[in-house]
N, C-alpha and C positions, 0 to 999 in steps of 0.2 A: 504494499500499499503506500502510495506517495502523496504528499500533501503540498499543494502549491501555497506559496506566501500570499497574504492578502494583497488585492490590487485595487487601486482606486480610492484608498482610505483618506487621502489628502485632498488637495484641491483638485477640481475636475480635470482629468488628463494628466495628473501628476501622481504616478504610482508610489506608494510607500516603499521604502528601501528596506526597512528592518523586516526580517522574516519571522513570523510567529505562527503558532498552530492556527488560531482563529483571532478574530479582531478583539479588542477590549470589550468587556461586557457593556452591552446597550440595552435599550428597552425591548428589543425584539431581534431574534435570530430566525431568519427565513431558511428553512431547510428545504432543498430541491433535489430529490434523487433523479439522476439522468442515466438514460441508456440510448445512446445514439440519437441525441437531440440537438445536434449542431444547427439544424434549420430553425430551431425555435429560440435558442439562447439569446440572441441579440435582441430580438423583439421583446422577449420576456424581461430583460434587464431594462430596456427602455421604458416599458410600461411600469415597472417597479419604481424607477426613478421618477416618473411623472406621478405615481400614486402615493409614495411615502412622503409625508411633509417633513420639512427640515427640522421641525421640533421633536420628531420622533427618531431617537437614535436606533439605527438598524444596521444590521450586518447580514450578508447573504452567504450561505454555506452550500455549495454543490457537493453531493456525494455521488461520484461518477463511476459507472460499471462500463463505460462505452468502449467499443472497439474501433471507433471512427475518431474524428479529429475534435470531438466536443470539448475536451479540456483546453485545446489551443484556441478555439473559438471564444470559450468563456474568458481566457486571459486577455484576448483582444477586445472583447466587448466590454470588460470591466474597466478599461481605461477611461471610460466616459462616465462612469458611476461616481456619485458623490459619497457613496458609503463603501465600506470594505467588502470585498468579495473573495472568498477562499474556495479552494477545491481539494476535496479528498478523493483521490483516484484509487479505486480498489482493483487489484490484479485478479482477485477471486471473489466474485459477487455472492458471498455467502448469504443465504436468506433472502435473496431477491430484493425487491423494492423495499420490503419491510425490514431487511437486514441493513439496507443502506440508510434508512431513517434512523434506526437505532444507533448506527456509527455516528450519524450527525447529532443525535441527542447526547451522546457521550462527550462530544466536542464543544457543544453549545455553551455560550457563556452569559446568555441574557436571562432576564426574569421570564419573558414570554417567548415561546418557540412556536412559529407558524410553519406548518407543513404543507406544501402544495406541489402539484405537478409541473413539469416544465413545457407542456405542449399548449399552454394558454387556454385550455379548457376551463381552468380555474382563474377567474378574473383577478390580476394583481391589484387592482383598485379596492378590493375588498380587505386587503391585509390590515389597514389601520382600523377598519370597522370591527374586524374580529377582535383585536386587542382592546379597542374601546368598550366593546360589549363585555369582555371579561373584567375589566376594571369597574364598569358601571354596575355589574351584577354580582361581583366578588365570586364569579365562577371560576373553577380550576380548568374547565374545558369549554371551548366555544367551536361549535361545529357549523360549518358552512353547509346548509341543508338544501336539497333540491325539492324536498317534500313538505316544507313548511310554507305558509302563506307567502307569496311573493317569489318563491323558488320555482325552478323549472328544469327539467332534464332534456331540454331541447337539443342538446348536442349529441345525444346518444343516437348513433346511426342506425337506423332501421328498427322495425318492430320487434325483431328477434332480441337485440340487445336491450331494448327497453323491458321486454318481458322477463329476461334473465335478471336484469338488475332489479326489478320489483320483486321477483320470486326470491332472490337472494335476501333482499331486505326483510320480507315477511318471515323467512325461515329463521334468519339470524335473531330477529326480535322475538320470535316464538322460542327459540332455544335459550335466549337470555332475557326474559321478561323483566327481571329486576335490575341486572347489571346495565342494561341499555335504556332504563326508564329516563324519559326526557330527551332521548335522541331519536328523532324521526329518520335519520339518514346514517345509520351505522356503516354503510358502504362508502361513505365520502371519504375522499382522499385529501380534503381541504379543511383544515382545522387549526386552532390555536390551543395550546396548553401551557399552563405554568410549569416552569422547570422544576419547581418544588414538588409538584405533583407526579413527577416521573422517576421510576427506579429502572434505569436501563438494564441493570443486571437481572431483573425479574423477567425480561421480555424474551420471548423465543418465537419470533415472527416466522411465517411460512407463506411467502407470496406477498400480494398486493395489500392486503387489508390490514394495514397498521392500526388504524383507528379502533377497530374491533379489539385488536390485541392490548392496545393501551387501556381501553375503556373496562375490559374484563380483568386484566392482570393488575393494574395500578388503581382502578376504581376512583378516578377524580371525583370530587364533590361538586354538586350544584351545576350540572352541565347546562349551557345555554346554547341557543341557535341563532344563526343569522341567515336569511334566505339568500340564495344565489341561483343565477341562471347558468346552467352547465352549457358551455359554448362549444362550437365546432373546434377541432384541432387546427392549429395554425399551419403546421408542416409535418410531414412524416406520416408514419402509419401507426395504428394502435397496437400496443403490446399484449392486449387481451387475446388469450387463446383458450381452447378447450382444456389444455393441460393446466393453465392457471385456474380454470373452473374446478378441476378435480382437487388442486392444491387447496383451493378455498374450503372445499368440503372436508378435506382431511383436517385442516386447521380448525374448522368449527368443531369437529369431534374431539380434537386434542384439547381444546379449551373447555369444552363441556365436561370432559372426563378428568380434569386436572385434580378435582377433589376425590379422595379415596372412595367415598361411598358411590359418587357417580361413576367412578371406574369399575367398581365391583358390580354395579347394575349392567354396565355395558359388556363387562366380561361375561356376565350370566346370559345376556341376549346373544352374544356371539356363540357361547356354548350351545344355546338352542338351535342356532342355525346349523350347527354341526351334526345334528340328526339327520339332515337331508342326505348329504353324502354318505353318511354311515348306513342309512336304510337303503340306498340305491345300490351300494356295494354289497350289502347283505343279500339283497333280493337277486342280484346278479350271480353271486357265488353260490347260493342255494340252488338257483335255476340251472347252474352249470353242474350240479350234482355234488358239491362239496357239502360235508357234514355241518350242521348248523353251529356246533360249538367252535371249531377251528374258523368257520366262516365269520362268526361274531367277533372273534379276536382280530382277524384280518380287517373286516369292515370298520372296526373301531379306529383303525389306523388312518383310514380315510378321513374320519371326523376329526381326528386329532390333528392331521395335516391342515385341514381346512381352518380349524380354529386357530392354529399357530400363525398361519399367514394373515388372517384378519386381525388378530392381536398384535402381530408386528407392525402392520400398517397403520392401524387405527388407535391403538392404545399406547404402544411403547416405541414409537418411532425414534424419539429422543434418546432411548437407552440402549439401542441396538449396537453401539460402538463399544459397550463395556465387555462384551464376550464375542468370540468368533461365532458365526451363524451355526456351524456344526455343533458347538458346544450348546448353543440355545435350543437347537431342535432336540438334542439328545436329552437334556434336562426336562424340556417341556413334555416329550413323550413318555419319560419315566414317570412324571407326576400324573399324566393323564391316565396311563395304564395301571399306576398304583391305586387309582380311584376305584377300579373294578375289584381289585383284590381286597380293599378296605371295605367296600360297601356291603358285600355279601356277609362277612362275619359280623358286621355292625347290625345288619337286619336281623340276623339270628339272635344276636345278644338282646336287642330290643323286644323281640318276640317272646323268646324263651325265658329271659330273666325278668323283664318288666311287664309282660303280659300284653304288649301292644298288638293291635291288629296288623295284619301284613301290609295293607295299603298306608296305614299311619306310620309304621315302622319304615317302610320304603321312602316315604316323603321325608322323613326326618333324617334318614341316611343320605338321601340325595342333597339335602339342604346342608348337612354337616361336611360331607366331602366337597361340596361346591366351595364353601368357605375356606376349607383347608387348601383346596386346589388354587384358589385365588391368592391366598397368603403366600403359598409356596411358590407360585409363579413369579410374584413380585420379589420375593426374598432370595430365591435360588436361581431364578433365570435372568432377571432384568436389573438386579441391584449390582452396582459396580463392584469388582473385586477390591478387597482392602489393600491399600498400599502400605508397604512396610514403613515404619517410622524411621526417619532420618536420624542418625546419630547426632545428639546435641539438641533435637527440636524440643520445643517447649510444649508441654501438654496443657490442656485446659483451654478455656475460652480466650484467655488473655493471649496465649501463644498464637491461637488462629488469627486474632485480630492484628498482631504484629506482622504475621506472615502475609496477611491480605493487604496491609498498608505497604509492605516492601514490594509486593507484587505490582500493586497499583502504582507506586512510585517509579517502578522499572518501566511499566507500560507508558506512563506519561513521558518518561525520559526518551523512550523509543520514538514516540510521536513528535517530540520537540526536535530530536535529531533528524527525523525524516522531513521536518518542514523545510529544511535548507537544502534538500536535494530533490530533483525531479525523478 
């Protein structure tokens, strides 16, 4: 990752000579993630210059994942800006657009942060209004909404994109009725948030919908809204694809199952779907003349594999790097098959020792083994391996804080050093 020094922080047309990571803290930092947006940058900065009043201290931070000449165009266009303009260029665009915004949040130095796209579908003239609305209402988050009075989604190209956008909004608000209360447009990529309301380390974005990530994980208080008209793209092509749509759905599931209870419920629902491949395989094997007992054992492996794949993708995507995939498959299969060995003796115990009916005992055994399987999957398959303590390391919370501070300091030093190199 390379960081360009701020440009245009002094008099108009006279770039600042001293290289720093970002400009001195101002009233607002505008974070703009870019991916091959060279055709939009110059007009975007021109409109921002016209929109931001001189009394509002402002800095602009581009977080760039481009493979074209976007960083060079930014550097050239910034010469005419009366406010500082910086660029963080990422060689590896981890986390997509959402990851770029998180990178900008870590570097921002202002009390207010505005996030917007570079394609001019988000009108720059609204930047001061977002900050003013936050100050006026004491809100931590101000969303530019297409779905409040005075707003419009006119810039969405075609009925298909309008339908997809509306369906995604309904789905998201249905999944998070409390967390998104007061936000009519959780799919918006244009918003202002107080720096004090953001914990970048808690964010794990996946794809485009960074507002959803911020609202659910950071829970800013008293959200407010400002209507805006979603405009046509100024230049270039949309980055929205079917792949991004799938990433959004996966992100939604991850956010919803972040709490242990919600994750357990999702684990159970996935387990229920495993009966389908299990029964299909059992039918095929018995129809082929295989005895029902070995057929049951083999068919169970189809359900195990199905459940493993869904759990990997939907529940524990961020924990897959902790162990090799073969290790995870082996542990998961062992737990799933141990369920069969445990369930039958448990049913016999409940019926013979405690006098339960067979159906009641079976239901109790299924519930007990399900909870054990969930706990075992988290603890034995997806929790990270314990790292050996380093000699001389301090135990306890104090040592952890000291280590975190030194790591943070090293990272900051690395960013500062990177600011003087292209």
